[in-house]
N, C-alpha and C positions, 0 to 999 in steps of 0.2 A: 647774187646772181639775178641776173633779169629774167623773163620768160622766154626770152628766144635762146639763153644760154641751156635754161631747163628745155625747152623741145629738142636740141642739139643733144643733150647729155641724156633723153630718152631714148633718143636714137640712136647714137653710139652705143649704147650697153643693151641695145635691145638684143644681140647676140650674147649668150651665156659665156662664150670663150675669151670674152673680154674683160681684162682688168682697167678700170680708170681711175685715174687719179685726179681730182679738178686741182686748178690752180698752182700745180708743180713749181717751186721755186727754183730755178736756177741761177745759185751765185756767182758775181762775178771774179773771174779768176783772173788778177792782175798780172800775173808771171804767164798766163798762153793768153792772155785778151778773149776768154770765151767766156760765154754764159751771159749774167746778167738780165736774164729774161724770166716771165711768169705766166708761160702760155696756159689759154684756160683748161684744156685737157691734154694729159698724156696718156695713150692709151695701149694696151699692153694685148697684142688678140694670141691668144695661147695657140689656138689652133693655126693660123695663116701663119706664124711667126714675125710678124709685124711691129714695130712701135710706131703709130701714129701722132702726132704732135697736132692738137686741134685748136686752131683761134676762129670767135664767134665776134663779128660786128655788124650791128645794124646802123652806121654812121653812113653817111652821105659821101664823105670822104675819106677812103682808106691807102691815101698814099702812106700814110705810117705803117699800117698795115703791111703791104705790098715791100717796104723797106724791110721789114723784119723777116720775111719769106724770103726774098731775096739774101739775104745773110742767114737762111735758114743754119746751113753749118754751123757755124759761129755762134750763132742765139743758141740754138738748141740742139743739133744732131750732135757734135764733138763732146759739149756737157754731158749729155745724156750718155753718148759712150763712155764717158769717163767715170762717170757715178754707178751706171747700172754694170753687175757682177755676168759672167758669162750664165747661159748662152744668151740672154739679155740685148749683151753691147754689139752681137756680133750680126743681129737680127736683120732685115730690111725695114726702114724708116721711109715715112710717109708722112707730108704734112696736107692736112685739108684744111680749106676754110670755108666757114660759111656766112655769106654776105647778102647782100640787096640782089635783089634780083635784076635791078638796073644799073648794076656794077660787075653781073657774070661776065659778059661777053668781053668786055675791056680787059677784066682781069686775067681771062682766059690767054686772050693774047701775048699779055705780059709771060705766063707758065705755062708752057707747052713741053715741060717737063714730065718724064714720066711718074716722077715722085713727089707733083703736088695737083692737089684735088680741088677745082673752084665749086661749090653747092650753095645754090640759092636757097637762104632762109624760106621763101616761100613753099620748096620742099619739103621742110621737115614741118608744119603746120599741120599738118594730119595728125602729128599727136597733138597736137591741141583741139583737134576738133574742127578746125578752120574748113569752111566750104570751098575754099579758094585752092586746094589742095590739086594738083596736078599730077593723078595716078599713072600718067603715060611717062611720067620721066622718073626711070629707076633712082633708088637713092643707093651709093657707095662712099665705103669710107676710104 
């Protein structure tokens, strides 16, 4: 786990009603052709009744990450729904990606759905004591 993943972990676990599982292995189901992925975090927000799939990337080229997000149902949501018992499998699902500041605008244009959020890694740097933190930009998972 690198420093950016640690900052994101601190951010997503700030709320005490969240259960966070890092590196949640979703095995490939060859019959249904789903899974085969290892999201950085899977978060159960007990209060909001949401399952968040969280990915963190400091890479300048995020094409591979964007492909994973486009295939979110096959990669993450369907396998998790299959694995999780009730009531969790029936909760709302949301994908949140944390990426470099220069990739945020372009990525937001790709994912305008309500179930995907794009957040700059710069915005979570306050958890590391970074003076670059822009407190005018609210964080949301």
